[in-house]
C-alpha atoms as one frame of an Amber mdcrd trajectory, in Angstrom:
protein
  14.642   5.839  -8.762  10.794   5.341  -7.852   9.746   5.445  -4.106   6.671
   3.030  -3.706   3.709   2.793  -1.614   2.798  -1.112  -0.912  -0.918  -1.320
  -0.631  -2.978  -3.195   2.075  -3.173  -6.283  -0.817   0.943  -5.982  -2.012
   2.022  -5.808   1.897  -0.448  -8.963   2.768   0.965 -10.431  -0.003   4.762
  -9.941   0.713   4.127 -11.828   4.162   3.482 -14.938   2.090   6.174 -17.872
   3.074   8.619 -17.567  -0.436   7.093 -15.056  -2.179   8.611 -13.581  -5.239
   7.244 -10.417  -4.413   9.916 -10.183  -1.749  12.793 -11.341  -4.016  11.573
  -8.239  -6.479  11.226  -5.267  -3.966  14.742  -6.026  -2.675  16.218  -6.109
  -6.449  14.513  -2.793  -6.760  15.831  -1.747  -3.375  19.391  -2.620  -5.211
  18.807  -0.453  -7.823  18.099   2.695  -5.707  13.695   2.558  -5.443  12.394
   3.000  -2.075   9.688   1.166  -0.529   6.996   2.179   2.310   3.437   1.615
   3.035   1.588   3.405   5.903  -0.463   3.744   8.955  -3.896   3.106   7.101
  -2.447  -0.009   5.240  -1.274  -1.179   8.338  -4.339  -0.924  10.311  -6.192
  -3.002   7.278  -3.388  -5.626   7.606  -3.220  -6.115  11.120  -7.295  -6.580
  10.803  -6.474  -9.645   8.355  -3.642 -10.764  10.689  -5.873 -11.249  13.608
  -8.293 -13.321  11.456  -5.805 -15.603  10.606  -4.691 -19.039  12.606  -1.465
 -18.302  12.175  -1.129 -14.854  13.357   1.808 -14.948  15.392   3.433 -15.723
  12.023   2.016 -13.165  10.227   3.211 -10.706  13.172   6.755 -11.799  13.040
   6.928 -11.270   8.600   5.412  -8.093   8.769   7.854  -6.564  11.158  10.501
  -8.546   9.513   9.553  -7.366   6.518   8.866  -3.474   8.158  12.868  -3.450
   8.231  12.763  -3.156   4.623   9.848  -1.296   4.424   9.219   2.701   5.712
   6.331   3.551   6.865   4.911   6.797   6.057   2.924   8.851   8.698  -0.132
  10.840   7.428   0.598  14.508   7.570  -1.255  17.328   7.104  -0.871  17.815
   3.142  -2.009  14.680   2.852  -4.877  15.071   5.378  -5.949  17.887   3.404
  -5.070  15.640  -0.140  -7.602  13.133   1.225 -10.520  15.994   2.253 -10.337
  17.124  -1.921 -10.162  13.280  -3.405 -12.968  12.865  -1.241 -14.623  15.552
  -2.826 -13.562  14.639  -6.498 -14.347  11.019  -5.822 -18.240  12.332  -4.794
 -18.024  14.479  -7.693 -17.890  11.343  -9.847 -20.439   9.220  -7.990 -17.146
   6.955  -6.604 -17.284   5.641  -3.316 -13.893   4.390  -2.072 -13.582   3.697
   1.446 -11.819   5.384   4.163  -8.471   3.924   4.154  -8.599   3.701   0.026
  -9.253   7.409   0.304  -6.315   7.847   3.134  -3.576   5.925   0.917  -4.164
   7.414  -2.345  -4.046  11.239  -0.499  -0.824   9.959   0.739   0.801   8.809
  -2.266  -0.747  11.555  -4.059   1.250  13.764  -1.925   4.159  12.011  -1.153
   4.602  11.729  -5.017   4.737   7.803  -4.095   3.691   5.175  -6.362   1.284
   2.855  -5.248   1.662  -1.190  -5.638  -1.757  -2.138  -6.006  -4.160  -4.403
  -7.670  -7.343  -2.719  -6.041  -8.944  -1.560  -9.397 -10.399   0.876  -7.379
  -7.603   3.250  -7.246  -7.982   3.289 -11.274 -11.228   6.207 -10.228  -7.765
   8.478  -7.908  -6.228  11.001 -10.877  -3.155  11.503 -10.550  -2.233   9.166
  -8.926   0.823   6.607 -10.663   0.239   2.578 -10.371   1.785  -0.526 -10.237
   0.409  -3.611 -10.471   3.240  -6.677  -9.068   0.837  -9.536  -7.869  -0.452
 -10.988 -11.279   0.572 -14.722 -11.416   1.469 -14.538  -7.580  -1.550 -16.173
  -6.162  -3.868 -19.087  -7.721
């Protein structure tokens, strides 16, 4: 059984009406896999939703999706991992947004596989990643 953390791009894609990603998540849930996201992803998504014409529809879609997807907190272990990851990336000369560093820290400390299409996460060592979005968008 795998536990997946949805990054903003995957959570956003799952909000699309008729998205095949929703079916894939539902199928994986039936097979025993777990799905969640975290507060930094939700904040990033909220900023995007606030800029859309269909804000209410998007908020309703998010609320419906969150019935199937857990929201994991930023605990003290993830806070410490954030600091360590920040230093790791700085030593490599890599710059990630603070949100991405938080997401990476939460995924690493929770042992989650990150569902993301963001290639910046390739710089984060000891982080399992998958991209379920190819072919979902034009």
